[in-house]
N, C-alpha and C positions, 0 to 999 in steps of 0.2 A: 247432473257435470255432464257437461256440454265434454264431446273429445275436440282434445288438443292434435291439432295437424303438426308434425315436426315438421321445421320448417325446406326441408330439401323436397317433402315432398310438395308443399304446394311448386316450388320452383319446378319439378319435375313437371307437373300439371299446367302450368303457367308459359313454361318454355319454348313449349310447340306450336300454341297459339301470340307469343308475343312473335316467333320467327314467322308465323305466316301473315300474321298483320305489316311487321315490321321491313321487311324484305319489297316487298312492293314498293312500301314506303322510302326506303332508301334505295331502291332501281330510280323511282322516277324524280330523287331528289337529287341521285347523280343524270340522269340524262336530262333534265334539266337545266343544272349546272354545266354539261357540256355544251348541248346548244349554247347556251349563252353567252359561251368560250367565242366560239366557231362566229356566231352575229356579229360580237364585240369586236373581233380578229378582225372580219371584214369591214367591218366599217370603217376601221385602222388602218385600213391597209388603203379604202377607198378615197380618205381624207389626205393620206399621204400623198396618192398622186394623184389628187386635187391639187394640194400643193405643189405641189413639179409642175406639174401644167401650166401655173401661176408664176413659177418662175422663168420656164423657158418663155412665159407669153412677154413678161418684165425684162425680162434679157436679148429677147428679139428685138425689143423697141428701141430699148437703151442702145442695143449697134447698131439700128438704122437710124435712130437720128445725128449718132457720133459719126455716123461717117457719109451721114448727109451735111453737120457743118462744118467735114473735115472737105468735103469736095468744094461745098461751099467759101473758102477760106483759101482754098489751091483756087480757085479761078480770080480772083482778087475782085468780086462784085461787089457781095453783100457779108459783113460777118454772122456771125453766131447769133447774133443778139436783132438783126434784121438793119440795121444800119449802114448808108452806102458808104463802100470806100471810095474816097478820096478823087 
C-alpha cells in the first residue's frame, strides 16, 4: 500500500517552490506592463503635440489668407477671387 500524503503537506512543500517561480514571473509581467503604459502615454502625448502643431499651422494660414483678401478688397483693385473691380 502506498502512503498517502495529506493535501496540506503537499501544499507546504509546493508553496515555497511556486513562490520562487511565480514571484519573478509576476514581477516581470508588472514591469513590462508599466513600461508599455509609459510608452503608450508618450506616444499619445507626441500625437497630441503633432495635432496641435498642425492646427496652429492651418490657423495661421487661414488668418494670413483672410487678411490678404481683406487688404485687397480695401484697396479696391482685385476681389478675393482675383477678378478686376471696375
